[in-house]
C-alpha positions as CSV (number, residue, x, y, z in Angstrom):
1,M,0.4,9.1,17.4
2,N,0.0,9.1,13.7
3,N,2.6,10.7,12.1
4,H,2.2,9.9,8.4
5,P,-1.6,10.2,8.2
6,W,-1.6,10.3,4.6
7,L,0.1,7.1,4.0
8,G,-2.6,4.6,4.5
9,E,-4.3,6.6,1.1
10,R,-1.4,6.6,-0.9
11,V,-1.3,2.1,-0.3
12,K,-4.9,2.2,-1.1
13,K,-4.7,4.6,-4.1
14,L,-1.8,2.4,-5.2
15,R,-3.4,-0.8,-4.5
16,E,-6.6,0.4,-6.3
17,A,-4.5,1.6,-9.2
18,L,-3.5,-2.0,-9.8
19,G,-6.9,-3.3,-9.8
20,M,-6.0,-5.8,-6.5
21,T,-8.2,-6.7,-3.6
22,Q,-6.5,-6.7,-0.5
23,E,-5.6,-10.2,-0.4
24,K,-3.8,-10.0,-3.7
25,F,-2.3,-7.3,-3.1
26,A,-0.9,-8.3,0.3
27,R,0.2,-11.7,-1.5
28,L,2.2,-9.4,-3.9
29,V,4.2,-7.5,-1.1
30,G,4.4,-10.2,0.9
31,V,2.5,-9.6,3.8
32,T,-1.2,-10.8,5.3
33,E,-4.3,-9.2,4.5
34,T,-4.8,-7.9,7.9
35,T,-1.8,-5.9,7.2
36,V,-2.7,-4.2,3.9
37,C,-5.9,-3.6,5.9
38,N,-4.0,-1.9,8.8
39,W,-2.0,0.3,7.0
40,E,-5.1,1.7,4.5
41,K,-6.6,2.6,8.1
42,N,-3.2,4.1,9.7
43,R,-3.2,1.9,12.3
44,V,0.7,0.6,11.4
45,H,2.9,1.4,8.7
46,P,4.8,-0.5,6.6
47,Y,8.1,-1.6,7.5
48,L,11.3,-0.2,5.8
49,T,11.2,-3.1,3.2
50,N,7.6,-3.1,2.5
51,A,7.8,0.8,2.0
52,M,10.8,-0.1,-0.4
53,R,8.5,-2.6,-2.2
54,L,5.7,-0.3,-2.2
55,E,7.7,2.8,-3.8
56,E,8.7,0.1,-6.6
57,L,5.4,-1.1,-7.3
58,E,3.9,3.0,-7.3
59,K,6.5,3.5,-10.1
60,S,5.6,0.9,-12.2
61,S,2.2,1.4,-11.9
62,P,-0.2,1.6,-14.9
63,K,-2.0,4.6,-13.4
64,R,0.8,6.3,-11.5
65,G,0.1,10.2,-10.9
66,K,-3.7,10.1,-11.9
67,G,-6.1,10.4,-9.3
């Protein structure tokens, strides 16, 4: 059922690289804290618009490419 099991880990690494809690990260992306939690646990995947926002954040992350 889960075609992208790596996605949740990628979201979590991005959030941690930005030094944010799930709550603050959720506000930044424009979703709920529960949504971020579900992404990180691979329960659901981001909609395309949210995935594009995550990609923008990842590119601007100060720790990009590390870890």
